[in-house]
LUMDREN-495527 format. One line per field, with one value per residue: residue number from 1; residue in three letters; z, x, y of N, C-alpha, C in turn. Coordinates in Angstrom, 3 decimals, decimal comma. Each point is the difference from the previous one (the first is absolute). Layout:
N
marnu: NUM/... $
lumti: Ala/... $
n_pz: Z/... $
n_px: X/... $
n_py: Y/... $
ca_pz: Z/... $
ca_px: X/... $
ca_py: Y/... $
c_pz: Z/... $
c_px: X/... $
c_py: Y/... $
END
This chain:
93
marnu: 1/2/3/4/5/6/7/8/9/10/11/12/13/14/15/16/17/18/19/20/21/22/23/24/25/26/27/28/29/30/31/32/33/34/35/36/37/38/39/40/41/42/43/44/45/46/47/48/49/50/51/52/53/54/55/56/57/58/59/60/61/62/63/64/65/66/67/68/69/70/71/72/73/74/75/76/77/78/79/80/81/82/83/84/85/86/87/88/89/90/91/92/93 $
lumti: Unk/Unk/Unk/Unk/Unk/Unk/Unk/Unk/Unk/Unk/Unk/Unk/Unk/Unk/Unk/Unk/Unk/Unk/Unk/Unk/Unk/Unk/Unk/Unk/Unk/Unk/Unk/Unk/Unk/Unk/Unk/Unk/Unk/Unk/Unk/Unk/Unk/Unk/Unk/Unk/Unk/Unk/Unk/Unk/Unk/Unk/Unk/Unk/Unk/Unk/Unk/Unk/Unk/Unk/Unk/Unk/Unk/Unk/Unk/Unk/Unk/Unk/Unk/Unk/Unk/Unk/Unk/Unk/Unk/Unk/Unk/Unk/Unk/Unk/Unk/Unk/Unk/Unk/Unk/Unk/Unk/Unk/Unk/Unk/Unk/Unk/Unk/Unk/Unk/Unk/Unk/Unk/Unk $
n_pz: 17,295/-0,015/-1,043/-0,185/-0,983/-0,279/-0,378/-0,654/0,285/-1,154/0,885/0,615/-1,231/-0,112/1,184/-0,256/-1,165/0,315/-0,813/0,215/1,223/0,291/1,084/0,578/0,617/1,260/0,696/-0,451/-1,160/0,333/-0,453/1,246/0,331/-1,015/0,356/1,221/-0,440/-0,758/1,021/0,740/-0,859/-0,157/1,286/0,334/-1,289/-0,068/1,056/-0,585/-1,062/0,678/0,783/0,983/0,661/0,407/-1,296/0,149/-0,734/-1,018/0,525/-0,746/0,555/-1,254/0,558/-0,801/0,499/-0,994/-0,117/1,296/0,037/0,544/0,956/-0,102/0,484/-0,895/0,884/-1,197/0,221/-0,316/-1,181/0,085/-0,908/1,037/-0,777/0,416/-0,349/-0,183/0,349/-0,231/0,620/-1,154/-0,170/-0,233/-1,099 $
n_px: -0,816/0,029/-0,267/0,978/-0,358/1,272/-0,101/1,106/0,402/0,576/0,805/-1,147/-0,389/1,089/-0,200/-1,306/0,425/-1,041/-1,023/-0,463/-0,479/-0,435/-0,286/0,316/-1,156/0,242/-0,961/-0,794/0,638/1,088/0,045/0,265/-0,983/-0,685/0,406/-0,248/-1,143/-0,223/0,414/-0,742/-1,006/0,238/0,283/1,263/0,225/-1,024/0,460/1,180/-0,704/-0,517/0,968/-0,293/1,020/-1,012/0,001/-0,064/-1,065/0,838/0,283/1,034/-0,408/-0,341/-1,213/-0,602/-1,214/-0,080/-0,905/0,173/0,583/0,897/-0,650/1,088/0,480/-0,976/-0,606/-0,497/-1,194/0,380/-0,549/-0,370/0,960/0,281/0,109/1,226/0,153/1,232/0,454/1,272/0,214/0,017/1,290/0,608/0,643 $
n_py: 0,768/1,327/0,771/0,870/0,786/-0,157/1,262/-0,307/1,227/0,302/0,564/0,075/0,298/0,728/0,528/0,090/0,438/0,767/0,164/-1,232/-0,184/-1,200/0,711/-1,157/0,212/0,284/-0,525/0,972/0,016/0,642/1,217/0,342/-0,843/0,489/1,204/-0,416/-0,498/1,067/0,745/-0,798/0,053/1,295/-0,057/0,059/-0,156/-0,852/-0,634/0,221/-0,375/-1,030/-0,456/0,837/0,476/0,756/-0,331/1,305/0,308/-0,045/1,186/-0,336/-1,144/-0,179/0,067/-0,857/0,091/-0,878/0,948/-0,319/1,191/-0,794/0,597/0,774/-1,127/0,028/-0,723/0,156/-0,486/-1,225/-0,187/-1,265/-0,087/0,801/1,077/-0,296/1,262/-0,456/1,219/-0,224/1,144/0,610/-0,130/1,091/0,154 $
ca_pz: -0,267/-1,144/-0,775/-0,683/-1,151/0,182/-1,248/0,224/-1,032/-0,120/0,632/0,747/-0,981/-0,233/1,216/0,184/-1,113/-0,647/0,077/0,867/0,549/1,069/1,245/1,045/1,226/1,057/0,077/0,533/-0,093/-0,198/-1,011/0,563/0,005/-1,369/-0,313/0,686/-0,698/-1,274/0,312/0,378/-1,189/-1,074/0,450/0,614/-0,882/0,034/1,347/0,040/-0,691/0,619/1,448/0,719/0,994/1,071/-0,553/-0,516/-1,423/-0,329/-0,302/-1,424/-0,768/-0,505/0,065/-0,346/0,171/-1,069/-0,690/1,011/0,624/1,440/0,732/0,670/1,412/0,278/0,002/-0,299/-0,133/-1,361/-0,253/-0,992/-1,367/-0,220/-0,794/0,659/-0,876/0,739/-0,851/0,661/-0,784/-0,871/0,027/-1,167/-0,645 $
ca_px: 0,818/-0,438/1,088/-0,215/0,880/0,951/0,596/1,258/0,230/1,340/1,103/-0,490/-0,250/1,301/0,401/-0,884/0,159/-1,294/-0,817/-1,151/-0,099/-0,951/0,740/-0,857/-0,060/-0,859/-1,306/-0,020/1,335/0,116/0,971/1,339/0,234/0,327/1,355/0,936/-0,050/0,701/1,426/0,480/-0,012/0,871/1,381/0,602/-0,056/-1,373/-0,206/0,613/-0,881/-1,324/-0,064/1,030/0,734/-0,897/-1,013/-1,147/0,147/0,824/-0,845/0,054/-0,704/-1,323/-0,879/-1,411/-0,849/-0,979/0,323/0,136/1,305/-0,001/0,569/1,255/-0,133/-1,266/0,133/-1,364/-0,285/-0,094/-0,932/0,468/-0,221/0,403/1,181/0,858/1,088/1,154/0,952/1,034/0,263/1,165/0,863/0,863/-0,097 $
ca_py: 1,163/0,788/0,597/1,270/0,182/1,089/0,483/0,704/0,994/0,590/-0,731/-1,165/-1,059/-0,627/-0,712/-1,151/-0,923/-0,161/1,202/-0,208/-1,349/-0,258/-0,189/-0,555/0,789/-0,538/0,644/1,362/0,609/1,442/0,390/-0,198/-1,451/-0,388/0,447/-0,900/-1,289/0,172/0,125/-1,334/-0,848/0,494/0,120/1,187/1,174/0,505/0,537/1,327/0,935/0,100/0,203/0,748/-0,796/-0,451/-0,903/0,753/0,300/1,177/1,162/0,331/-1,020/0,380/-1,174/0,158/-1,177/0,223/1,251/1,047/0,178/-0,262/1,122/-0,333/-0,339/-0,680/-1,458/-0,426/-1,427/-0,511/-1,090/-0,973/0,431/1,391/0,266/0,971/0,426/0,518/0,693/0,786/1,209/-0,086/1,178/0,092/1,301 $
c_pz: -1,286/-0,762/-0,510/-1,194/0,285/-1,353/0,366/-1,178/0,101/0,660/0,722/-0,931/-0,297/1,205/0,196/-1,098/-0,700/0,160/0,953/0,505/1,050/1,261/1,065/1,267/1,000/-0,039/0,689/-0,026/-0,097/-1,095/0,502/0,077/-1,386/-0,366/0,656/-0,689/-1,320/0,235/0,353/-1,225/-1,010/0,447/0,419/-0,877/-0,017/1,364/0,098/-0,697/0,766/1,442/0,539/1,012/1,081/-0,491/-0,505/-1,487/-0,206/-0,368/-1,487/-0,879/-0,415/-0,108/-0,437/0,271/-0,937/-0,745/0,963/0,593/1,498/0,693/0,760/1,488/0,353/-0,125/-0,228/-0,117/-1,479/-0,060/-1,003/-1,387/-0,274/-0,889/0,690/-0,947/0,840/-0,977/0,866/-0,848/-0,831/0,120/-1,250/-0,682/-1,450 $
c_px: -0,483/1,202/-0,434/0,940/0,895/0,607/1,229/0,261/1,440/1,050/-0,481/-0,322/1,299/0,446/-0,826/0,209/-1,306/-0,778/-1,157/0,025/-1,094/0,789/-0,953/0,086/-0,922/-1,349/0,127/1,373/-0,083/1,027/1,422/0,349/0,435/1,426/1,038/0,044/0,772/1,499/0,597/0,093/1,072/1,427/0,453/-0,089/-1,400/-0,295/0,557/-0,854/-1,294/0,004/1,166/0,662/-0,914/-1,120/-1,246/0,212/0,882/-0,917/-0,044/-0,767/-1,382/-0,850/-1,405/-0,704/-1,182/0,406/0,159/1,400/-0,122/0,723/1,229/-0,246/-1,287/0,204/-1,376/-0,116/-0,095/-1,007/0,628/-0,353/0,338/1,225/0,771/1,162/1,078/0,959/0,972/0,243/1,260/0,804/0,852/-0,193/-0,058 $
c_py: 0,654/0,526/1,364/0,038/1,196/0,324/0,821/0,928/0,496/-0,891/-1,261/-1,163/-0,745/-0,826/-1,263/-1,049/-0,307/1,303/-0,114/-1,435/-0,054/-0,331/-0,530/0,839/-0,688/0,718/1,354/0,666/1,520/0,254/-0,219/-1,486/-0,466/0,399/-0,892/-1,371/0,090/0,090/-1,356/-0,917/0,386/0,318/1,394/1,251/0,612/0,623/1,419/1,047/0,251/0,477/0,811/-0,934/-0,571/-0,916/0,707/0,278/1,233/1,160/0,333/-0,992/0,500/-1,257/0,397/-1,319/0,205/1,252/1,172/0,017/-0,268/1,150/-0,464/-0,234/-0,724/-1,509/-0,604/-1,518/-0,357/-1,128/-0,959/0,517/1,454/0,058/1,118/0,309/0,656/0,665/0,791/1,241/-0,159/1,284/0,001/1,331/-0,042 $
END
């Protein structure tokens, strides 16, 4: 089994209880697979931030792989050691 690094920003950092962690993934994982694994590891509150009712990524979720923004809806392949940054949009005034 491989792992990717996941960096949590803003609200997701508070929900995860850490800023970054190594997340174990199966061979040939996709970005959507990773989001489901993180939701399972981190519980219901994290799931609510990451996944819609149907299990797909929330459209408002901001994701970067390395230094590249992941296109909304794209389910790109990940490699062991990739850095995936997750950020939920912030609101307020």
